[in-house]
Every structure is written in structure tokens, then in C-alpha cells.
N, C-alpha and C positions, 0 to 999 in steps of 0.2 A: 488447705487449698480448695479452690472452687472447681467442681466438676459439673458439667451439664449432662443430664440424662434425658433422652427422648424415648418414649415407649416404656417409661418407668412404672406405669400402671398395668402393664401386660404380664404374662406368665413369667418369663425370664426376667423382665424388668423389675418385678417385685423384689426378687432375690438380690439383684444387683444393687438396688437402692438400700436395702437392709444392710448388705455387707459393706458398702461404701461408708454408710453412716457409722457402722461399727468400727471401721478402720480410721475414723476421725475426719473424714472429708466433709466439707460443706456442699450439699447437693442442691443444685438448681434443677428443679423438676419441671420440665416442660410438658404440658398436657392440654387437653380441651374438654369441654363438657361432652358427655356421652349419654345417650338414651335419656333417662330421667334423672341422671346424676350430674350435679355441677362438679367442677374440678375440685372444689373444696370438700365436697362430699366423697369424692373418689379418694382424696387424701385420707379422710377419716376411715374409709374402708380399708385402705392400705395399712393403717395403724392397727385396726382390729385384726386383720389377717396375719399380723406378725406373730400372734400367739399360736397359729395353726401350722407354722413351718418348722423345718429342722431347727432344733434348739441352738445350733451353732449360728443361726441368723437372728436370734432374739436380741432386741435392744430395748432400753428403757424409754419412758415417755419423754424425758428431758432431751434425749438424743434426737428425737424427731424435730426438735426446735432448730436443728441444723439444716432443715429443708427450706429452700426458698421456692415458693410455688409461682410459676409463670404460665400465664394463659397464652397458648399459641397453637400453631398448626404447621408442621415442617413442610407441608406441600405448598405453602404460600410464601411470597416474597418476604424477606426478613423473618421467616419462620412464623408469620402471622402474629408477631409480637408488636405491641405498641412501640412506635419509633423511639420514644424517650426511654422506654425500658430496654429496648435493644441496644441503644447507645450506651446505657449504663452498664450493661453486661460486657460490652467491648471494653469500656473504661476500667471496669473492675478487674477484668482478666479471667481467663478460664484455663485451667491446667489440662483438662482432658474433656473431650466430647464423646459420650457413648451414644451410639445410635442403635437402640433396641426396637425401634418402631418399624412396622411393616403392614402393608395391606395384604392379608393372606387369603387370596381367592385364586382359584386355578382356572376359572371359566373365561373364555375369550370375551364374553360379554362385559367383563369387568376390566378390560384392558386399560381404558382411560384412567380409572381410579387407581389401579395397581401401579401404573407408571408414574402417575402424579405423586404418589407417596414414596414408592420404592426407588425412583430414579430422580425426579425433580426435587424431592425432599432431601436426598443425599447431596445434590448440587447446592442447595441452600445451606446445609450444615457445613459443607466444605468451605463455603464462603466465610462463614463465621469462624471456622477453625483457622483460616488464613489470616483474618483480621486480628485474632487474639493469640496467634501462634500456639494454638492448642493442638495436642495430639488427637487425631481422629480415630475412634475405635468403633468398628463396624460389625454388626451381627448379620451374617449371611446364612446361606443354607448349604449343607454338605451335599445335597442331591443336585448339584449344579452340573448336570450331564445332559447330553443330547439324547434324542430318541434312538439314535443309531449306536450309542455307546455300548460296546460289547459287555455282556454279563461277565463277571469275574475279573474284569480289567479295572484296577483301582482308580478311583477318582483322586487325582493327585492334588497336592497342596500348591497349586499353581493356577494361573488364569485360564479361563475357559473361553475359547474363541469360536465356539460352534454357532451355527445359525439354524440348527435343527433341534428346537426346544421341545421338551416334554409338555410344558404348559406355559401360560403367560406369566405366572409367578416366577418360575425358574428363569425365564427370559429376562424379567426385570432385575432379578438379583445378579445375573451375569453382567447385564449392562451397568449396574451400579458398581460392581467391582472394577470393571474396566474404566469407568469414569473416575473412580478414586485413584487408580494408577496414573491416569493421564493428568489429573489435577496435581498430584504429588510431583510428577516430573516437571510440571510448569512452575510450581510454587515452592518446591522443596519442602513439602508438608510431610510430617511424620504421621504414620498410620499403621494400624494392624487390622487384619480381617480375620474374624472368627466365624467358622462355618459350623452351624449347629446341626445336630441330628434330629430325629423326631423326639421332641421333648415330652416327658411324662412326669407324673406327680413326684413330689418330694420323697427322697430316698428313705426318710425316717417316718414321715407322717402320712404320705400319700396325698397331701394337699395339692389342689390345682385351682386355677381360675381360668382354665382354657376349655374351649369346645372344638378346637381345631386339631388337625393331624390325627394322631392315634385316637384321640377322644371321639372321633367320628365312629369308631368301632365300639367304644364304650357306651356312647349314646344309643347306638343301635341295639346293643345287648341289654341295656336298661329297658328298652321297649319290648324286646323279644322275651325277656324274663317274665313279663306279664302275659304274653300271648302264646308262647310255646309250652308244650307239655314238658314235664320234668324229664331230664335226660334225653330229650328229643335229639335225633341226629340231624346235623346241618352240614351239608356239603358246601364247600367254599372254593371258588376259583382262585387258585394261588399256585406259585411255584413249589413243587414238592420238597425240594431241598433249600428253599428260600429262607431268608432271614429278614428281620426288621432291625434297623439301627436305633434302638430305643435307649435313652439315657435320662435319668432323673434330672430335673432342671437345676436343683441345688448343686449337684456335682459338676455340671457344666459351668456354672457361674464361678464356683470355687476354683476350677482349673483355669478358667479365663483370667481371673485376677492373679492367680499364682504365676502364670506366664508373664503377665505385665510386670510383676515384681522382679522378674529375672533380668529385665532390661535387655533382652535379646530378641525382642519382638518387632522392631521397627521394619515396616514395609514387607511384612511376612504374612502368609496365609496359614491358618491352623485349622485342621479338621478335628473338631472336638467330638470325636466319634468313638464308638466301642470297637476295640480291636478283636473282640470275640463276641459278635452280635448274637442275640438270642434267636433261635430258629422259629419259623412259623409253626412248626409242629409243637414246639414247647409252649409257645404263646397260646395256641389253641387248647392245649391240655390244661394249662393254668387257668385261662379264662373260662373254660368249660366247667372246671371245678367251682369257680366263683359263682357262675350263673346257672349251674345245674343243666348244662347243655353238652352235647357231644359233637365236637367239630371234626370234620374229615376233609382234608385237602384233596380236591378232585381236579386233576389235570384235564379231564374230559368234560368239565362242567358245562361248557358252551354247547355241547352236543346232546346234553341230557334233555329228555322230553318228559321226565317224570318228577320234576322239581316240585317240592311241596310249597305251599303258600308261605310258610315260615322261611324257607330257603330263598324264595324270590324276594321277600321283604328284606331280609338281611343283606343280600347282595345289592338291592336297590338303595338301601340306606347308606351303604359304604362305597358307592360308586365313585365318588370323588377321589378316593385314595387307591383305586385299583392298580395304578401304575407302580405303587410301592410293593404290593403283594405279588405282582406278576412279573417282576424283574429282580435280578440278583445284583444288588449294589454292594460294592466293596470299596473301602476308603483307605488311602495311604495316610498314615499318621506320623511320619518320620519327624517332621518339624515339632509336632506336639509332644511326642514321647521323648525326643532329644532334650527338650527344655524341662519337662515335668519329671522325667526319670521314672514315670509310672503310667499305667493306663488311666484314662479318664474315669473308668468305671470301677476302680479298685475298691471303693467303699460302698458298692451296691450289692446287697444280698437279695437276689431275684428269686424269691421263694413264693409259695402260695400266700404266705402272710403279707408280703409286700403287695401283691396284686389285689388282695382283698382290701387293703388300706387304700390303694389307688382307686378302686371302684367306689368305695365309700366316700373318698374325697371328691370324686366327680358328682356323686349323688348329692352331697351337702351343697356343693357350689351350684348345681343346676336348680335345686330347690330354692336357693337364695335368689337366683336370677329371676325366677318366676314370680317372686314376691315384690320385685322392684317396680 
């Protein structure tokens, strides 16, 4: 069966493409040229990266022949695909459409680009899904809550109707979910929405190809490791009893596909989050050991007048993600656990060994990016 994957070159998209190929699907991979790499070169890199991921996702060279590469851009009419190619896709038929694509920026100055990809792109994919009678499968964010959403009140697996958004990215993802619901009601389209947590490196190898989300902290620590003294104390503004909902990407994709196999997912929202999220204190301790630093959560950080240059630098480098560390997010996972029968993170051993692999995975990827 033919499945269309958008965002298949991204962090989570890599794993989805590998797993779909491994399960025998023919994958139509929609992508575009990026930076100095053509879409064909990006496909070659995807093949190379297969050796770096969880062995459960490894596939042979022949299996990659089941990828049909299509040049396009979901934010444009007809997905930016040549009209003849688009018509052939409709004629050929598509079983499922996976939308893993997103413009991940939080700043208001990026509003136009964020909405063009995250909302207009969804509208364009829904049109194709309707034409081909394909099931539409959408990657959203679990952090889909307003600024006024109370701490410790679970974010439920239901639609969010707030107008008080944390940032423009969250706003766009909320609008996209409501657009999917409305389109489905009008056209009786099958869909499933999967809300992702903060995605981190492979549970087995630490592999990543991301610089967003939690990797903002890892990038900052990579810089600090060279500038700070060994075991230097760094005070961080964060909620003392807070947590971060981190889940390795391979586990999220495995659970996503497991849910789809159960055929109980139509028109449902799933929070693919950790039922027992790791605390900020534990994260600080583990990363401190990896980078030879001593992290201290400081509720009174903003009133401090004796911040060191290292502390100022770290907090400046991680400013974009401050709302994650300064609020307590809790997620309802009833839909998810009812179908899976287990936690999303049941196969994650979150030890110092894992966090070391994750740090090394980021270093390998960032060094490769600098050579492109």
C-alpha cells in the first residue's frame, strides 16, 4: 500500500519512514531542497543515518527502493507538486497521509511562516486526503495549553479552544487541530491526531538530527563545557518541583504505529507522553555529570544580582524554552494507555549512560551540520 509522508527528513519523520518501509509499505516521501542539500542528497543522508538509529528500525538497501521521492512544499497549492505528478498521486491512490512536517519557531516575528506551514499546509494535505480517501494522520504537540492553564491540571486528549496562547507555534498547532476536526465533519474524513512530547535522542543509540526543543539546552551545554570551570555551579531559573516530558523519538513512533494497528484510533487524539516524567532536578543532576557542571534550580533567580557570566550565558542561550521549565505541565493519557496497554516510555532506561549517548549524538550531528 502507498503511504505519503511529509516531514520524513525530520527527527521523528526519519523513524517513521524507516518503520513504514520495514513493515512493507511503499512510501511516497514529499520533501524539498534545504540549505546546500538537494532532495536527492537528503534521501542519501537518510539512508546513511539508518545505521545510527535503534536497530529495530534498521532496513536493508533494497528496502529503500520502496521510496518514491516527490519534490514539493505542503505550504503551497497542490503541495507545491508538479500538476501532472499530483494527478498521478491521486490516480494511484494513497492509503494513509502522515503529516510530520512543522515550522518550529516560537517567536511572533515568524507568525506568517509558522501559519503558512502549520495551518495552510494542513489544509492542503486534507484536500489531498479527501481526493484519495486516505486516512489523515497528524503530528501535533502535547503542550497545547494556554498561558492561563493551571499548573497540575492535566492537558486532556481533547480539542483546545483557548485564545490565550503560550506562543505562536502552539497557536498554529491548536488551529490545525480544529481545522482537521471541521474538515472531517464536512467530508467524513478519517483522521488521528498524535500529540508529541519533547522529543529526544534514540533510546538505544542517542542518535538525533534535531537542534530544537530540549536540544537548545544541549547546544548551550556544549558551549558552556568549553567556557565554564570544571564542576562550576550554575543557578537556573526553573520550577523547583517541575518536570520535563521527554521521550525518545523511536519510542514515540513505535507507539504511534502500534495505536494505528489497533484500528481504534479514528477521530481520536492521543497524548504520546510520559506518565511519570523526569524531574528537572534529576535532569540537572544527570546533565551535570555528563558536562562536569553543577546545576542548582533557583526560584529566586530573577532577583539575583550576583549571577556569574556563565549563568547569564546559559540562561540567555535557553531563553526560547523558558516556559517549559517555569511551568508544571501534566498530561492525560487515558486514550493512549487504553489502546497500548502500557506506558509510552516502558522501554526507556533513563540513566547516565543514556544521557551520555544523547549528548554524543547531538555532538556528532552538529559537527556534521557545520561541514555541510
